[in-house]
Every structure is written in structure tokens, then in C-alpha cells.
C-alpha positions as CSV (number, residue, x, y, z in Angstrom):
1,M,0.0,0.0,0.1
2,A,2.8,2.6,0.4
3,I,4.2,2.2,-2.6
4,L,0.7,2.7,-4.3
5,A,0.6,6.0,-2.2
6,E,4.0,6.6,-3.7
7,M,3.1,6.0,-6.8
8,D,0.0,8.0,-6.6
9,S,1.8,11.3,-5.1
10,L,4.4,11.0,-8.3
11,F,1.5,10.6,-10.5
12,L,-1.1,13.2,-8.7
13,H,0.1,16.4,-10.4
14,S,1.4,15.4,-13.7
15,H,0.0,13.7,-16.8
16,P,-0.6,10.2,-16.3
17,L,-2.6,9.5,-18.7
18,S,0.0,10.0,-21.2
19,T,2.6,8.2,-18.6
20,F,0.4,5.5,-18.6
21,F,-0.2,5.1,-22.2
22,I,3.8,4.8,-23.0
23,M,4.5,2.6,-20.5
24,F,1.3,0.0,-22.2
25,F,3.5,0.9,-25.4
26,S,6.6,0.2,-24.0
27,V,5.2,-3.4,-23.2
28,Y,3.6,-3.5,-26.0
29,L,6.8,-3.0,-27.9
30,A,8.9,-5.5,-25.6
31,A,6.4,-8.5,-26.0
32,Y,6.4,-8.0,-30.0
33,L,9.9,-7.5,-30.3
34,I,11.4,-9.6,-27.5
35,V,9.4,-11.5,-26.3
36,F,7.3,-13.6,-29.2
37,R,9.6,-12.5,-31.9
38,N,10.2,-16.3,-32.5
39,W,5.9,-16.6,-33.2
40,G,4.1,-17.0,-36.3
41,S,2.5,-13.5,-37.0
42,N,-0.8,-14.4,-36.1
43,H,-0.3,-15.7,-32.6
44,R,2.5,-13.5,-32.0
45,K,-0.5,-10.3,-32.3
46,E,-2.3,-12.0,-30.1
47,A,-0.2,-13.0,-27.5
48,T,1.1,-9.4,-27.4
49,S,-1.7,-8.3,-26.5
50,C,-2.2,-11.1,-23.7
51,F,0.5,-10.0,-22.4
52,M,0.2,-6.4,-22.6
53,S,-3.2,-7.5,-20.5
54,L,-1.3,-8.8,-18.0
55,F,0.2,-5.4,-16.8
56,H,-3.2,-4.1,-16.7
57,G,-5.7,-6.5,-15.1
58,S,-3.8,-7.5,-12.0
59,P,-2.3,-4.2,-11.0
60,A,-5.6,-2.6,-12.2
61,V,-7.3,-4.7,-9.5
62,I,-4.9,-4.0,-6.4
63,M,-5.1,-0.2,-7.4
64,A,-8.6,-0.3,-7.6
65,I,-8.9,-2.0,-4.1
66,H,-6.9,0.3,-2.7
67,A,-8.6,3.1,-4.1
68,L,-12.2,1.7,-2.5
69,L,-10.4,1.5,0.7
70,N,-8.5,4.5,1.1
71,S,-11.3,7.0,-0.4
72,K,-12.8,9.6,1.9
73,N,-15.8,10.1,-0.1
74,S,-19.1,8.4,0.1
75,R,-19.3,5.1,-1.0
76,D,-22.5,4.9,-3.3
77,F,-22.4,4.5,-7.1
78,A,-23.5,8.6,-7.4
79,S,-20.7,9.9,-5.2
80,A,-17.8,12.1,-6.1
81,N,-14.5,10.7,-7.6
82,S,-11.4,11.1,-5.6
83,A,-8.0,11.4,-6.6
84,L,-7.0,8.1,-6.4
85,H,-10.3,7.1,-8.3
86,D,-9.3,8.8,-10.9
87,R,-6.0,7.2,-10.9
88,V,-6.9,3.9,-11.7
89,L,-10.0,5.4,-14.3
90,E,-6.7,6.6,-16.0
91,F,-4.3,3.7,-15.9
92,S,-7.4,1.9,-17.5
93,M,-8.5,4.3,-20.0
94,A,-4.5,4.4,-21.1
95,Y,-4.7,0.3,-21.1
96,F,-7.6,0.1,-23.6
97,L,-6.5,3.4,-25.9
98,M,-3.6,1.4,-26.7
99,D,-5.4,-2.3,-26.6
100,L,-7.5,-0.3,-29.4
101,L,-5.0,0.8,-31.3
102,H,-3.8,-2.5,-31.7
103,Y,-7.1,-4.0,-33.3
104,L,-7.2,-0.9,-35.1
105,V,-3.6,-1.7,-36.9
106,F,-3.6,-6.1,-36.8
107,V,-7.3,-7.1,-36.5
108,P,-9.8,-3.5,-38.1
109,H,-12.4,-6.5,-38.7
110,D,-12.9,-7.3,-35.8
111,V,-16.0,-4.9,-34.7
112,L,-17.1,-6.4,-31.9
113,F,-14.2,-5.6,-30.0
114,I,-13.3,-2.4,-31.0
115,L,-16.7,-1.4,-30.3
116,H,-16.3,-3.1,-27.2
117,H,-13.4,-1.1,-26.1
118,L,-14.7,2.2,-27.5
119,A,-18.0,1.8,-25.3
120,T,-15.5,1.1,-22.4
121,L,-13.3,4.2,-23.0
122,Y,-16.6,6.4,-23.2
123,V,-17.7,4.9,-19.9
124,L,-14.0,5.7,-18.3
125,A,-13.7,9.1,-19.7
126,T,-17.3,10.7,-19.3
127,C,-16.8,9.5,-15.4
128,R,-13.2,11.3,-15.5
129,Y,-13.9,14.1,-17.2
130,V,-17.4,15.0,-17.8
131,V,-19.5,13.9,-14.3
132,H,-16.7,13.6,-11.9
133,H,-19.1,11.4,-10.1
134,G,-19.6,7.2,-10.5
135,A,-16.0,6.0,-10.5
136,Y,-17.0,4.0,-7.1
137,G,-19.5,1.5,-9.4
138,I,-17.1,1.8,-12.2
139,L,-14.1,0.5,-10.3
140,L,-16.4,-2.5,-8.7
141,L,-17.0,-3.8,-12.1
142,L,-13.1,-3.3,-12.9
143,I,-12.7,-5.4,-10.4
144,L,-14.7,-8.0,-11.6
145,A,-13.7,-7.7,-15.0
146,E,-10.2,-8.0,-14.5
147,I,-9.5,-10.0,-11.3
148,T,-10.1,-12.9,-14.1
149,S,-7.0,-11.7,-16.1
150,P,-3.9,-13.5,-15.0
151,V,-5.3,-16.7,-15.2
152,Q,-7.3,-16.0,-19.0
153,N,-4.4,-14.8,-20.3
154,T,-2.1,-17.3,-19.2
155,W,-4.9,-19.7,-20.6
156,S,-5.0,-17.9,-23.5
157,I,-1.4,-17.7,-24.7
158,A,-1.0,-21.3,-23.6
159,R,-3.7,-22.3,-26.1
160,F,-1.9,-20.3,-28.7
161,R,1.0,-22.9,-28.4
162,K,-0.6,-25.8,-27.3
163,V,-0.1,-27.6,-30.6
164,D,3.6,-27.0,-31.4
165,V,4.8,-27.1,-27.4
166,P,3.7,-30.0,-25.1
167,A,4.3,-28.1,-22.0
168,A,1.8,-25.4,-23.1
169,A,-0.8,-28.6,-23.9
170,K,-0.8,-29.4,-20.5
171,L,-1.0,-26.1,-18.8
172,Y,-3.8,-25.1,-21.3
173,E,-5.7,-28.3,-20.0
174,F,-4.6,-27.7,-16.7
175,L,-6.5,-24.1,-16.2
176,S,-9.3,-25.1,-18.6
177,P,-11.9,-26.6,-16.5
178,R,-11.2,-23.7,-13.5
179,F,-10.4,-21.2,-15.5
180,Y,-14.1,-22.0,-17.1
181,V,-15.8,-22.1,-13.6
182,F,-13.8,-19.1,-12.1
183,Y,-14.6,-16.9,-15.4
184,S,-18.7,-17.8,-15.3
185,V,-19.2,-17.0,-11.4
186,V,-17.0,-13.5,-11.9
187,R,-18.4,-12.5,-15.2
188,G,-21.9,-14.7,-15.1
189,V,-23.2,-14.4,-12.0
190,L,-20.9,-11.6,-10.1
191,G,-21.1,-8.9,-12.8
192,P,-24.3,-8.6,-14.2
193,I,-25.5,-9.0,-10.6
194,C,-23.2,-5.2,-10.1
195,V,-24.5,-4.1,-13.5
196,F,-28.0,-4.5,-12.4
197,K,-27.7,-2.5,-9.2
198,M,-25.9,0.4,-10.6
199,V,-28.9,0.6,-13.6
200,V,-31.7,0.4,-11.0
201,F,-29.5,3.2,-9.0
202,F,-29.1,5.2,-11.8
203,V,-33.0,4.7,-13.2
204,S,-34.5,4.8,-10.4
205,G,-33.1,8.6,-9.6
206,A,-31.2,7.7,-6.7
207,A,-28.2,10.0,-8.2
208,S,-30.0,12.4,-9.5
209,A,-32.4,14.2,-7.0
210,L,-29.4,16.5,-5.9
211,L,-28.3,17.3,-9.7
212,H,-31.9,18.0,-10.5
213,L,-32.2,20.5,-7.8
214,M,-28.9,22.3,-9.1
215,Y,-29.9,22.2,-12.3
216,A,-33.6,24.0,-11.4
217,T,-31.6,26.4,-8.8
218,V,-28.8,27.5,-11.5
219,T,-31.5,28.1,-14.1
220,Q,-33.6,30.3,-12.0
221,Q,-30.2,32.0,-10.8
222,M,-29.8,32.7,-14.8
223,D,-33.0,33.6,-15.8
224,G,-32.8,36.8,-13.0
225,S,-29.2,37.4,-13.5
226,H,-30.1,37.7,-17.4
227,L,-33.0,40.4,-17.1
228,S,-30.5,42.2,-14.4
229,G,-27.3,42.3,-17.6
230,G,-25.6,39.5,-15.8
231,F,-26.2,36.4,-17.6
232,S,-22.4,36.4,-19.8
233,N,-20.5,36.4,-16.1
234,L,-22.6,33.8,-14.8
235,A,-23.2,31.5,-17.5
236,A,-19.2,31.5,-17.9
237,D,-18.9,30.4,-14.1
238,P,-17.4,26.5,-13.9
239,V,-20.0,25.4,-11.4
240,I,-22.8,26.4,-13.5
241,Q,-21.2,25.0,-16.5
242,G,-20.5,22.0,-14.5
243,A,-24.1,21.5,-13.4
244,Y,-25.2,21.4,-17.0
245,Q,-23.0,18.7,-17.9
246,L,-23.9,16.6,-15.2
247,R,-27.6,17.2,-15.5
248,Q,-27.1,16.4,-19.4
249,V,-24.8,13.4,-19.0
250,Y,-25.4,11.7,-15.8
251,D,-28.3,9.7,-15.5
252,T,-29.8,7.9,-18.3
253,D,-27.0,8.5,-20.6
254,F,-24.5,6.8,-18.3
255,A,-26.3,3.8,-17.2
256,L,-27.1,2.9,-21.0
257,A,-23.7,3.2,-21.7
258,V,-22.7,0.8,-18.9
259,V,-25.5,-1.7,-19.9
260,C,-24.5,-1.5,-23.8
261,N,-20.3,-2.2,-22.5
262,T,-21.9,-5.3,-20.9
263,I,-23.5,-6.9,-23.5
264,L,-20.8,-6.0,-25.8
265,S,-18.6,-7.6,-23.3
266,R,-20.6,-10.9,-22.9
267,I,-21.2,-11.1,-26.8
268,K,-17.4,-10.9,-26.9
269,D,-16.8,-13.2,-23.8
270,F,-19.2,-16.0,-25.8
271,L,-17.5,-15.8,-29.3
272,Q,-13.9,-16.3,-27.4
273,F,-15.1,-19.3,-25.6
274,Q,-16.4,-20.5,-28.8
275,L,-13.2,-20.2,-31.1
276,S,-11.1,-21.5,-28.0
277,L,-12.9,-24.8,-28.3
């Protein structure tokens, strides 16, 4: 935890998104040019993406748990983001940007994966840079999504080489039943339960009562200021601009984005399993 705190203080006032992106780009190049340099072209690309994912999954889970346990903000789906929350969002955004670039360059026909990454980036970027709320729920989903990452990526890399390398075949056979059970429980049961609770929370309006009040108050203030000639100054107020952004983006749009991303993830998982059989 001390190391995580030190990392957070290091990146807090710099440019963490670009720093994280450079890190993932470096990992990707190292995997492609060094680790898998002797692999065939197709498996080399896929293995490189899996290798980079290993550097995102477990660290993201640890960072997210650290952020959830050590943030002083309230713990509900509408609570404001903390600095720790933002670091995790930026870390994951950097990974998905790099992996999206991988798909656009090497696998442009895989529309489903590209749409999944775009939907994920939309949710992360909206939470981080537009509404500045909602990271609590997203980090819960991130933990559930990435806690299977070490096993999944090891299983995937072993699958690529199971025909050529006996050790890889044995590892693949050993991991397969355990991975299927673990993955099914996390992604098929716990994940949907968390998403359902989030959607119910947002659609019910539990997150929007305060925001609607802010919006109504701001509207009244702007109308009164307009009559007195102070409209332009009030409209430029960052608090008022933020209220409008929150009111426009935070409710149903945010919930629908999470649902769409989850649906794309489940379809992606199903197709990935079918191809692996």
C-alpha cells in the first residue's frame, strides 16, 4: 500500500494518462519485438495483446481495491470521484487506448472488440473528465472484469502454443476447467448482479435528485441574472457549466453506456470461448 501511495503522489500533479499510455506502449513493443519475436505472425499479435493485458489486469484490481478502501468519499454509485479513483480510471483508459490501437492496426475487421473498447473508453472518460462522479461503481466492475485477467491471459497464451509445445498443452488442459468455472462465476453471476444494481440505482433517479435541484436553482439564477444583465458572467461560471454537464450526461445516458458495454463484453466472451473450443 505504501508503494501505491508513493506512485499516486508521483503522478498526481503530472500527466498520468500519457505516462500510463507510454508504459503500455513500451510493454507492447517489448512483447512484440522480444518476448514473442519467434512466434508466427497471427499468434504473435494475439499473444502480445494478452501479454500487455497481464500488465493491466492485476495492477488495476490492486489499484481499484486500494482506491475504494482509502478514499474518504461516500461509497455509493453517485459519489464524487477522489484523486485515487481518477488514477485508476486513467490507468485503465491508457490500456484500452493502446489495445484499441492494436485492434485498429492489426485486427480492423474485429468490429465487436473495437466497439467494446470504444464503449469502455466512453464510460471511463465520461466518468473521469465530464461528470467527475460514479467511479465507485465503475471500479467495482473493473475489479470483477480484471480479477480473471491473470488466468485468462495465461490460458490464452498457452492455447496459442498447445499444438507445438507439450508444456503449453498441459498447462492449457490444467487451466481450462478451473478457468471456465472461475470466469463463469465472476463474469456470468457477480458482474451482471453489480451492473443490475447500478442500472436500478441510476434509472430510479436516486443519483439525480441533488443534480436536478442544482439544475433548477442554476436555471432560476441564470434567468434572474439575464434580466439584470449579468447572464454572460454567470454562464461562464465553472460550477454552473458543471451542473449542466452533470444534468445532461449523468443519468440514463451513463446507465445505458454501462449496459451496452456489458452486453458487448458478454457477446465478446461467448465468441472468444467458441473460438477456443
